[in-house]
Backbone as CSV, one residue per row, in Angstrom:
resi,resn,N_x,N_y,N_z,CA_x,CA_y,CA_z,C_x,C_y,C_z
1,MET,52.245,-13.797,-24.237,53.384,-14.554,-24.753,54.664,-14.108,-24.039
2,THR,55.454,-15.064,-23.576,56.658,-14.761,-22.825,57.837,-14.542,-23.754
3,ASP,58.584,-13.451,-23.482,59.805,-13.147,-24.226,60.990,-13.581,-23.376
4,SER,61.755,-14.547,-23.855,62.841,-15.131,-23.065,64.077,-14.236,-22.971
5,SER,64.060,-13.069,-23.638,65.224,-12.188,-23.607,65.285,-11.329,-22.352
6,GLY,64.237,-11.372,-21.560,64.204,-10.551,-20.357,65.127,-11.082,-19.266
7,LYS,65.555,-10.188,-18.384,66.396,-10.582,-17.261,66.223,-9.584,-16.129
8,VAL,66.266,-10.104,-14.902,66.139,-9.257,-13.707,67.476,-9.220,-12.982
9,TYR,67.917,-8.023,-12.657,69.139,-7.832,-11.879,68.758,-7.293,-10.498
10,LEU,69.089,-8.049,-9.461,68.879,-7.589,-8.099,70.150,-6.853,-7.675
11,VAL,70.060,-5.541,-7.627,71.249,-4.691,-7.513,71.298,-3.999,-6.152
12,GLY,72.469,-4.045,-5.513,72.676,-3.324,-4.268,73.053,-1.879,-4.536
13,ALA,72.317,-0.957,-3.932,72.557,0.473,-4.135,73.556,1.046,-3.142
14,GLY,74.016,0.229,-2.198,74.926,0.740,-1.179,74.254,1.796,-0.322
15,THR,74.972,2.882,-0.036,74.435,3.949,0.806,73.443,4.832,0.063
16,GLY,73.384,4.690,-1.256,72.579,5.596,-2.061,73.398,6.751,-2.595
17,ASN,74.634,6.836,-2.154,75.571,7.841,-2.651,76.221,7.301,-3.921
18,LEU,76.222,8.105,-4.969,76.761,7.672,-6.256,78.218,7.225,-6.136
19,ALA,78.971,7.842,-5.234,80.391,7.513,-5.065,80.594,6.113,-4.510
20,HIS,79.570,5.543,-3.882,79.683,4.229,-3.267,79.025,3.128,-4.099
21,LEU,78.605,3.450,-5.312,77.967,2.478,-6.191,79.036,1.683,-6.934
22,THR,78.835,0.383,-7.108,79.806,-0.416,-7.848,79.740,-0.071,-9.336
23,LEU,80.833,-0.338,-10.042,80.879,-0.069,-11.478,79.836,-0.888,-12.232
24,GLN,79.639,-2.152,-11.807,78.658,-3.002,-12.469,77.252,-2.443,-12.287
25,ALA,76.940,-2.015,-11.068,75.616,-1.448,-10.806,75.395,-0.180,-11.619
26,HIS,76.405,0.652,-11.720,76.308,1.888,-12.488,76.000,1.577,-13.958
27,GLN,76.720,0.626,-14.522,76.510,0.265,-15.925,75.100,-0.273,-16.158
28,LEU,74.640,-1.139,-15.260,73.314,-1.719,-15.420,72.218,-0.658,-15.337
29,LEU,72.370,0.301,-14.441,71.369,1.353,-14.309,71.269,2.189,-15.582
30,THR,72.394,2.446,-16.217,72.371,3.257,-17.443,71.748,2.518,-18.619
31,GLN,71.548,1.205,-18.470,70.970,0.396,-19.541,69.574,-0.134,-19.185
32,ALA,69.050,0.275,-18.055,67.791,-0.291,-17.547,66.599,0.076,-18.427
33,GLU,65.690,-0.880,-18.574,64.425,-0.626,-19.268,63.279,-0.487,-18.270
34,VAL,63.415,-1.178,-17.129,62.448,-1.050,-16.037,63.236,-0.965,-14.734
35,LEU,62.914,0.022,-13.906,63.559,0.180,-12.603,62.520,0.039,-11.512
36,ILE,62.721,-0.948,-10.645,61.832,-1.168,-9.507,62.685,-0.954,-8.256
37,TYR,62.425,0.125,-7.528,63.403,0.546,-6.530,62.782,0.854,-5.163
38,ASP,63.632,0.722,-4.142,63.252,1.024,-2.770,63.347,2.527,-2.505
39,ALA,62.708,2.955,-1.439,62.646,4.383,-1.123,63.975,4.952,-0.663
40,LEU,64.878,4.106,-0.201,66.118,4.597,0.401,67.314,4.562,-0.537
41,VAL,67.124,4.312,-1.819,68.281,4.108,-2.697,68.967,5.405,-3.103
42,GLY,68.321,6.527,-3.000,68.952,7.793,-3.351,68.539,8.282,-4.728
43,GLU,68.131,9.549,-4.814,67.646,10.113,-6.065,68.729,10.164,-7.136
44,ALA,69.980,10.358,-6.731,71.066,10.434,-7.708,71.201,9.141,-8.492
45,LEU,70.930,8.012,-7.850,71.024,6.720,-8.532,69.867,6.533,-9.495
46,VAL,68.673,6.963,-9.097,67.499,6.841,-9.958,67.694,7.658,-11.234
47,GLN,68.383,8.766,-11.131,68.587,9.636,-12.284,69.556,9.051,-13.311
48,LEU,70.226,7.957,-12.975,71.148,7.326,-13.915,70.431,6.583,-15.041
49,VAL,69.182,6.203,-14.820,68.498,5.380,-15.820,68.107,6.220,-17.028
50,PRO,67.962,5.589,-18.210,67.551,6.325,-19.417,66.173,6.964,-19.250
51,LEU,65.913,8.000,-20.028,64.618,8.681,-19.957,63.471,7.751,-20.341
52,THR,63.773,6.731,-21.143,62.745,5.792,-21.592,62.463,4.695,-20.562
53,CYS,63.233,4.645,-19.497,63.079,3.584,-18.498,61.816,3.795,-17.671
54,GLU,61.037,2.746,-17.526,59.863,2.803,-16.657,60.305,2.686,-15.195
55,GLN,59.881,3.627,-14.366,60.308,3.667,-12.969,59.141,3.350,-12.041
56,ILE,59.383,2.407,-11.127,58.336,1.981,-10.189,58.925,1.983,-8.778
57,GLU,58.474,2.907,-7.943,58.940,2.938,-6.549,58.048,2.014,-5.711
58,VAL,58.675,1.169,-4.903,57.917,0.195,-4.114,58.078,0.402,-2.609
59,GLY,58.668,1.529,-2.215,58.736,1.836,-0.788,59.833,1.086,-0.081
60,LYS,59.473,0.236,0.889,60.416,-0.526,1.709,61.238,0.395,2.622
61,ARG,60.564,1.347,3.242,61.195,2.189,4.248,60.548,1.870,5.586
62,GLY,61.388,1.673,6.610,60.888,1.249,7.911,59.789,2.150,8.451
63,GLY,58.654,1.549,8.843,57.569,2.292,9.450,56.680,3.042,8.473
64,GLN,56.993,2.997,7.170,56.222,3.715,6.163,55.493,2.720,5.258
65,PRO,54.417,3.185,4.585,53.704,2.293,3.665,54.626,1.805,2.551
66,SER,54.470,0.559,2.161,55.279,0.006,1.078,54.465,-1.033,0.324
67,THR,54.919,-1.335,-0.874,54.249,-2.324,-1.704,54.433,-3.716,-1.106
68,PRO,53.364,-4.508,-0.999,53.507,-5.873,-0.468,54.526,-6.673,-1.268
69,GLN,55.276,-7.532,-0.579,56.330,-8.292,-1.239,55.786,-9.148,-2.382
70,ALA,54.619,-9.731,-2.204,54.046,-10.562,-3.270,53.799,-9.753,-4.532
71,GLU,53.409,-8.492,-4.377,53.166,-7.626,-5.538,54.477,-7.264,-6.230
72,ILE,55.524,-7.057,-5.441,56.849,-6.782,-6.020,57.315,-7.982,-6.838
73,ASN,57.118,-9.174,-6.279,57.488,-10.390,-7.001,56.783,-10.463,-8.353
74,GLN,55.500,-10.138,-8.352,54.716,-10.193,-9.586,55.192,-9.164,-10.606
75,LEU,55.575,-7.988,-10.127,56.093,-6.946,-11.022,57.372,-7.405,-11.715
76,LEU,58.255,-8.024,-10.945,59.516,-8.498,-11.511,59.269,-9.542,-12.593
77,VAL,58.404,-10.480,-12.294,58.100,-11.548,-13.249,57.430,-10.987,-14.499
78,LYS,56.465,-10.106,-14.300,55.709,-9.556,-15.440,56.626,-8.825,-16.424
79,HIS,57.477,-7.962,-15.900,58.330,-7.164,-16.790,59.438,-8.008,-17.408
80,CYS,59.918,-8.998,-16.674,60.918,-9.906,-17.240,60.314,-10.708,-18.394
81,GLN,59.101,-11.180,-18.225,58.447,-11.967,-19.266,58.073,-11.129,-20.481
82,ARG,58.113,-9.823,-20.328,57.894,-8.921,-21.472,59.194,-8.677,-22.225
83,GLY,60.276,-9.338,-21.782,61.554,-9.215,-22.463,62.374,-8.018,-22.046
84,LYS,62.069,-7.438,-20.890,62.740,-6.228,-20.440,63.973,-6.530,-19.587
85,GLN,64.925,-5.582,-19.602,66.047,-5.613,-18.683,65.605,-4.868,-17.421
86,VAL,65.360,-5.625,-16.368,64.741,-5.091,-15.155,65.792,-4.954,-14.061
87,ILE,65.848,-3.767,-13.448,66.729,-3.546,-12.303,65.878,-3.461,-11.052
88,ARG,66.101,-4.408,-10.146,65.464,-4.342,-8.819,66.505,-3.728,-7.888
89,LEU,66.379,-2.434,-7.647,67.395,-1.686,-6.907,67.045,-1.639,-5.421
90,LYS,67.965,-2.193,-4.609,67.745,-2.295,-3.168,68.808,-1.501,-2.422
91,SER,68.422,-0.888,-1.322,69.410,-0.181,-0.518,70.384,-1.183,0.098
92,GLY,71.635,-0.758,0.260,72.643,-1.635,0.858,73.031,-2.769,-0.064
93,ASP,73.041,-3.986,0.485,73.375,-5.196,-0.260,72.130,-6.066,-0.369
94,PRO,71.866,-6.650,-1.534,70.623,-7.423,-1.711,70.469,-8.606,-0.759
95,PHE,71.578,-9.162,-0.281,71.489,-10.345,0.560,71.632,-10.047,2.057
96,ILE,71.603,-8.774,2.438,71.625,-8.423,3.862,70.312,-7.720,4.195
97,PHE,69.370,-8.478,4.733,68.031,-8.010,5.077,67.329,-7.375,3.884
98,GLY,67.603,-7.893,2.687,67.032,-7.326,1.477,65.827,-8.071,0.924
99,ARG,65.396,-9.134,1.580,64.234,-9.925,1.135,64.392,-10.430,-0.298
100,SER,65.616,-10.731,-0.659,65.860,-11.196,-2.023,65.385,-12.628,-2.248
101,THR,65.369,-13.433,-1.206,65.003,-14.849,-1.360,63.627,-15.006,-1.981
102,ALA,62.654,-14.235,-1.486,61.288,-14.348,-2.011,61.234,-13.955,-3.483
103,GLU,61.998,-12.945,-3.857,61.992,-12.495,-5.245,62.668,-13.516,-6.155
104,ILE,63.757,-14.087,-5.697,64.448,-15.106,-6.496,63.584,-16.349,-6.656
105,GLN,62.893,-16.740,-5.615,62.009,-17.900,-5.701,60.903,-17.663,-6.725
106,ALA,60.341,-16.453,-6.736,59.289,-16.128,-7.700,59.833,-16.132,-9.127
107,LEU,61.027,-15.584,-9.305,61.633,-15.543,-10.635,61.971,-16.951,-11.128
108,THR,62.507,-17.767,-10.240,62.860,-19.139,-10.602,61.624,-19.941,-10.988
109,ALA,60.560,-19.780,-10.204,59.316,-20.513,-10.486,58.722,-20.121,-11.840
110,ALA,58.953,-18.869,-12.227,58.415,-18.384,-13.500,59.382,-18.594,-14.660
111,GLY,60.550,-19.157,-14.393,61.533,-19.397,-15.443,62.238,-18.140,-15.915
112,CYS,62.311,-17.129,-15.049,62.937,-15.860,-15.415,64.428,-15.866,-15.072
113,ALA,65.235,-15.341,-15.984,66.673,-15.219,-15.727,66.917,-14.082,-14.736
114,PHE,67.899,-14.280,-13.856,68.213,-13.220,-12.889,69.698,-13.265,-12.540
115,GLU,70.159,-12.162,-11.974,71.535,-12.065,-11.491,71.542,-11.145,-10.275
116,VAL,72.345,-11.485,-9.266,72.452,-10.663,-8.064,73.756,-9.876,-8.122
117,VAL,73.651,-8.556,-7.920,74.810,-7.659,-7.987,75.047,-7.072,-6.593
118,PRO,76.212,-7.319,-5.997,76.444,-6.885,-4.615,76.493,-5.374,-4.451
119,GLY,76.225,-4.948,-3.230,76.327,-3.533,-2.879,76.945,-3.404,-1.501
120,LEU,77.348,-2.211,-1.141,77.939,-1.956,0.171,76.834,-1.831,1.217
121,SER,76.844,-2.723,2.189,75.823,-2.688,3.228,76.072,-1.533,4.191
122,SER,75.000,-0.893,4.629,75.122,0.185,5.614,75.669,-0.327,6.939
123,ALA,75.537,-1.631,7.184,76.090,-2.205,8.419,77.594,-2.015,8.481
124,LEU,78.249,-1.985,7.320,79.697,-1.804,7.257,80.077,-0.364,6.939
125,THR,79.356,0.268,6.023,79.751,1.600,5.578,79.406,2.696,6.579
126,ALA,78.272,2.590,7.263,77.875,3.659,8.188,78.904,3.866,9.300
127,PRO,79.333,2.810,10.008,80.373,3.022,11.028,81.666,3.567,10.426
128,LEU,82.083,3.028,9.268,83.327,3.467,8.640,83.290,4.954,8.309
129,LEU,82.182,5.411,7.720,82.082,6.806,7.314,82.091,7.758,8.503
130,CYS,81.814,7.230,9.686,81.812,8.066,10.895,83.031,7.824,11.778
131,GLY,84.002,7.053,11.277,85.222,6.839,12.039,85.117,5.825,13.150
132,ILE,84.190,4.872,13.008,84.022,3.825,14.024,84.447,2.487,13.420
133,PRO,85.557,1.892,13.884,85.974,0.583,13.376,85.173,-0.524,14.052
134,LEU,84.743,-1.497,13.285,83.966,-2.593,13.881,84.861,-3.646,14.518
135,THR,86.132,-3.661,14.134,87.077,-4.576,14.785,88.284,-3.789,15.278
136,ASP,88.925,-4.324,16.293,90.115,-3.714,16.884,90.873,-4.826,17.600
137,PRO,92.207,-4.836,17.526,92.969,-5.920,18.145,92.700,-6.096,19.636
138,VAL,92.312,-5.023,20.292,92.081,-5.088,21.745,90.600,-5.013,22.092
139,LEU,89.885,-4.073,21.467,88.522,-3.769,21.881,87.446,-4.605,21.199
140,SER,87.734,-5.142,20.029,86.676,-5.843,19.305,87.250,-6.892,18.374
141,ARG,87.234,-8.121,18.812,87.745,-9.225,17.996,86.650,-9.855,17.127
142,CYS,85.420,-9.391,17.305,84.312,-9.855,16.465,83.180,-8.842,16.543
143,PHE,82.263,-8.933,15.597,81.054,-8.115,15.659,79.894,-8.906,15.072
144,ALA,78.692,-8.525,15.470,77.481,-9.175,14.962,76.578,-8.128,14.339
145,VAL,75.944,-8.500,13.233,74.989,-7.632,12.548,73.608,-8.257,12.659
146,MET,72.635,-7.448,13.003,71.281,-7.988,13.191,70.246,-6.937,12.812
147,THR,69.047,-7.389,12.513,67.914,-6.488,12.414,67.237,-6.457,13.774
148,ALA,66.995,-5.258,14.267,66.361,-5.110,15.577,64.900,-4.700,15.425
149,HIS,64.350,-4.973,14.256,62.946,-4.639,13.998,62.011,-5.377,14.945
150,GLU,62.389,-6.627,15.295,61.602,-7.426,16.248,62.528,-7.880,17.376
151,PRO,62.776,-7.026,18.359,63.752,-7.349,19.409,63.425,-8.601,20.209
152,ASP,62.160,-8.951,20.314,61.786,-10.154,21.076,62.309,-11.432,20.425
153,ALA,62.658,-11.358,19.146,63.128,-12.550,18.439,64.635,-12.762,18.585
154,LEU,65.328,-11.830,19.219,66.783,-11.905,19.344,67.212,-12.588,20.640
155,GLU,68.362,-13.256,20.581,68.928,-13.922,21.755,69.828,-12.932,22.497
156,TRP,69.221,-12.114,23.322,69.946,-11.029,23.971,71.030,-11.515,24.930
157,GLU,70.804,-12.633,25.568,71.812,-13.154,26.499,73.116,-13.443,25.770
158,ALA,73.017,-14.017,24.568,74.215,-14.304,23.781,74.782,-13.037,23.150
159,LEU,73.924,-12.200,22.601,74.383,-10.993,21.919,75.092,-10.037,22.872
160,SER,74.613,-9.953,24.089,75.203,-9.011,25.047,76.643,-9.367,25.398
161,GLN,77.049,-10.614,25.121,78.418,-11.035,25.422,79.401,-10.644,24.322
162,LEU,78.884,-10.279,23.149,79.758,-9.917,22.032,80.266,-8.484,22.193
163,GLU,81.465,-8.254,21.699,82.111,-6.961,21.937,81.472,-5.813,21.152
164,THR,81.038,-6.099,19.929,80.475,-5.037,19.092,79.200,-5.527,18.416
165,LEU,78.157,-4.713,18.487,76.876,-5.034,17.869,76.514,-3.947,16.872
166,VAL,76.036,-4.373,15.698,75.561,-3.444,14.675,74.104,-3.796,14.396
167,MET,73.218,-2.821,14.568,71.788,-3.081,14.435,71.188,-2.215,13.339
168,LEU,70.451,-2.869,12.448,69.707,-2.175,11.411,68.225,-2.197,11.771
169,MET,67.506,-1.197,11.295,66.044,-1.140,11.487,65.665,-1.253,12.964
170,GLY,66.383,-0.523,13.805,66.131,-0.654,15.232,65.760,0.616,15.969
171,THR,65.692,1.750,15.282,65.491,3.000,16.014,64.129,3.089,16.700
172,GLN,63.111,2.481,16.107,61.794,2.514,16.746,61.759,1.637,17.994
173,GLN,62.731,0.739,18.119,62.796,-0.157,19.265,63.946,0.226,20.213
174,LEU,64.437,1.453,20.104,65.616,1.853,20.878,65.455,1.661,22.384
175,PRO,64.354,2.059,22.997,64.219,1.827,24.450,64.312,0.345,24.817
176,GLU,63.717,-0.522,24.002,63.760,-1.955,24.268,65.173,-2.508,24.098
177,ILE,65.882,-2.017,23.094,67.266,-2.461,22.868,68.131,-2.107,24.072
178,VAL,68.022,-0.873,24.525,68.804,-0.432,25.691,68.453,-1.263,26.914
179,GLU,67.170,-1.471,27.133,66.741,-2.245,28.306,67.270,-3.669,28.258
180,GLN,67.196,-4.303,27.106,67.646,-5.694,26.983,69.150,-5.815,27.228
181,LEU,69.927,-4.901,26.685,71.376,-4.966,26.866,71.765,-4.730,28.327
182,LEU,71.112,-3.787,28.970,71.399,-3.538,30.383,70.964,-4.722,31.244
183,ARG,69.825,-5.294,30.913,69.311,-6.437,31.673,70.244,-7.633,31.580
184,HIS,70.953,-7.738,30.445,71.820,-8.897,30.235,73.303,-8.575,30.430
185,GLY,73.574,-7.574,31.237,74.933,-7.402,31.730,75.776,-6.289,31.156
186,ARG,75.288,-5.583,30.123,76.093,-4.486,29.605,76.014,-3.296,30.555
187,SER,77.102,-2.548,30.639,77.199,-1.418,31.557,76.474,-0.187,31.019
188,LEU,76.018,0.661,31.927,75.447,1.939,31.533,76.441,2.789,30.758
189,GLU,77.736,2.538,30.982,78.792,3.330,30.344,79.222,2.766,28.990
190,THR,78.571,1.697,28.526,78.921,1.123,27.218,78.688,2.148,26.110
191,PRO,79.711,2.470,25.316,79.530,3.454,24.235,78.516,2.995,23.192
192,MET,77.850,3.965,22.608,76.794,3.664,21.641,76.712,4.801,20.634
193,ALA,76.456,4.462,19.378,76.303,5.473,18.328,75.065,5.170,17.499
194,ILE,74.417,6.217,17.042,73.310,6.098,16.096,73.671,6.950,14.884
195,ILE,73.729,6.319,13.720,74.165,6.984,12.490,72.981,7.045,11.538
196,ARG,72.513,8.239,11.260,71.337,8.432,10.405,71.758,8.902,9.018
197,TRP,71.141,8.330,7.992,71.391,8.695,6.597,72.880,8.618,6.265
198,ALA,73.514,7.520,6.613,74.945,7.351,6.368,75.281,7.519,4.894
199,GLY,76.306,8.304,4.604,76.758,8.500,3.241,76.017,9.562,2.466
200,GLN,74.972,10.133,3.062,74.187,11.167,2.402,74.558,12.547,2.943
201,PRO,74.262,13.619,2.210,74.601,14.965,2.681,73.983,15.287,4.045
202,GLN,72.823,14.700,4.347,72.142,14.971,5.612,72.558,14.011,6.736
203,GLN,73.674,13.315,6.540,74.142,12.357,7.556,74.250,13.015,8.926
204,GLN,73.785,12.294,9.945,73.879,12.738,11.333,74.391,11.592,12.190
205,ILE,75.029,11.925,13.296,75.443,10.891,14.239,75.269,11.387,15.658
206,TRP,74.748,10.506,16.491,74.665,10.755,17.924,75.557,9.723,18.611
207,THR,76.450,10.163,19.469,77.279,9.235,20.234,77.052,9.485,21.713
208,GLY,76.946,8.398,22.436,76.737,8.482,23.873,76.998,7.139,24.506
209,THR,76.184,6.776,25.474,76.301,5.487,26.153,74.913,4.883,26.293
210,LEU,74.880,3.631,26.728,73.577,3.002,26.982,72.784,3.776,28.023
211,GLY,73.493,4.465,28.908,72.821,5.243,29.938,72.348,6.610,29.488
212,SER,72.884,7.113,28.373,72.558,8.492,27.966,71.846,8.621,26.635
213,ILE,71.899,7.582,25.790,71.464,7.742,24.403,69.980,8.061,24.268
214,LEU,69.147,7.527,25.139,67.717,7.818,25.046,67.444,9.282,25.346
215,ARG,68.129,9.825,26.313,67.968,11.239,26.643,68.483,12.122,25.508
216,GLN,69.619,11.727,24.923,70.226,12.512,23.848,69.364,12.559,22.587
217,THR,68.654,11.501,22.327,67.892,11.407,21.073,66.395,11.625,21.268
218,GLU,66.003,12.032,22.443,64.578,12.259,22.703,64.031,13.306,21.741
219,HIS,62.912,13.001,21.121,62.221,13.881,20.170,62.959,14.037,18.840
220,GLU,64.028,13.267,18.620,64.752,13.332,17.358,64.185,12.311,16.360
221,ALA,64.204,12.673,15.090,63.857,11.719,14.035,65.117,10.922,13.717
222,LEU,65.121,9.622,13.972,66.331,8.813,13.862,66.391,7.931,12.613
223,SER,65.277,7.514,12.110,65.263,6.582,10.977,65.473,7.320,9.657
224,PRO,66.196,6.703,8.710,66.835,5.385,8.745,68.226,5.489,9.380
225,ALA,68.551,4.529,10.214,69.802,4.628,10.956,70.414,3.265,11.220
226,VAL,71.710,3.300,11.499,72.462,2.137,11.952,72.884,2.409,13.387
227,ILE,72.702,1.422,14.254,73.071,1.537,15.663,74.320,0.696,15.910
228,VAL,75.303,1.280,16.561,76.525,0.555,16.914,76.703,0.605,18.428
229,VAL,76.934,-0.558,19.030,77.134,-0.656,20.469,78.470,-1.337,20.732
230,GLY,79.297,-0.720,21.550,80.566,-1.348,21.904,81.664,-0.329,22.150
231,ALA,82.756,-0.788,22.736,83.863,0.096,23.095,84.487,0.794,21.889
232,VAL,84.363,0.194,20.679,84.965,0.800,19.489,84.378,2.172,19.168
233,VAL,83.155,2.432,19.627,82.545,3.744,19.386,83.408,4.853,19.992
234,ALA,84.059,4.542,21.095,84.892,5.537,21.780,86.158,5.885,20.993
235,LEU,86.471,5.113,19.944,87.643,5.413,19.119,87.355,6.501,18.094
236,ARG,86.116,6.854,17.932,85.729,7.794,16.883,86.489,9.122,16.911
237,PRO,86.682,9.757,18.071,87.403,11.041,18.068,88.814,10.951,17.494
238,TYR,89.396,9.765,17.520,90.764,9.590,17.041,90.831,9.151,15.580
239,LEU,89.721,8.652,15.043,89.748,8.052,13.705,88.871,8.744,12.680
240,GLN,87.976,9.640,13.106,87.065,10.258,12.158,87.799,11.236,11.251
241,SER,87.334,11.323,10.014,87.934,12.240,9.051,87.388,13.638,9.241
242,ALA,88.006,14.574,8.564,87.577,15.968,8.674,86.180,16.173,8.108
243,ASN,85.742,15.271,7.209,84.434,15.407,6.564,83.306,14.757,7.365
244,SER,83.663,14.046,8.435,82.640,13.363,9.215,81.888,14.365,10.073
245,PRO,80.552,14.202,10.225,79.777,15.146,11.037,80.157,15.044,12.495
246,SER,80.004,16.127,13.214,80.298,16.136,14.648,79.223,15.366,15.395
247,ALA,79.595,14.815,16.542,78.641,14.079,17.359,77.612,15.026,17.954
248,SER,76.387,14.553,18.055,75.334,15.337,18.700,75.311,15.017,20.181
């Protein structure tokens, strides 16, 4: 029997740092009856839920085992139909590479109430936390955000013409990314940064160029990371805060 009092909230966890969580997300977590969360959301956020809250980790970490999307959809529907207040906690923002469409379609088909709660995407917060501006009056009048999980699907000829590129889920494809950008006209001296675990105590950053970054990061564990390519990376020494990690 379906209980119509249930509702699913698709919540953005931002960087996973409690300081970067929205007030609405914080309130919802403290009232959650079921928490279905990704591996990258941060333990501090998971600890906000009541002791009585059922917690279900579904993975969703690049290159690691995770729960199939169809199974996640079924979990959301099942617990909502039991009349529960369900939090689907996603890293970053739910609508930026968060696979929210499939979950919303499943909820809609089942007649389940839902609401989407925004979060701070790592595409924006990771560069900021490391002192890298994505726009600049001279160096960057636009930027593009993309997933580089499948580099063959990207229009490299067009992307290489843009001043600043922000890539998520791309560290396993780093050699291919560098090769494609160089092949399509970017210079070996183009600045580049890789920001790992942005906003977390273990945050790391490597800054270099398209010509040096592979050598600099050889044998390093890079995921999860945000990649930034463009002249704005070179502004970091002038804009980074005292709390930002030093470049590797």
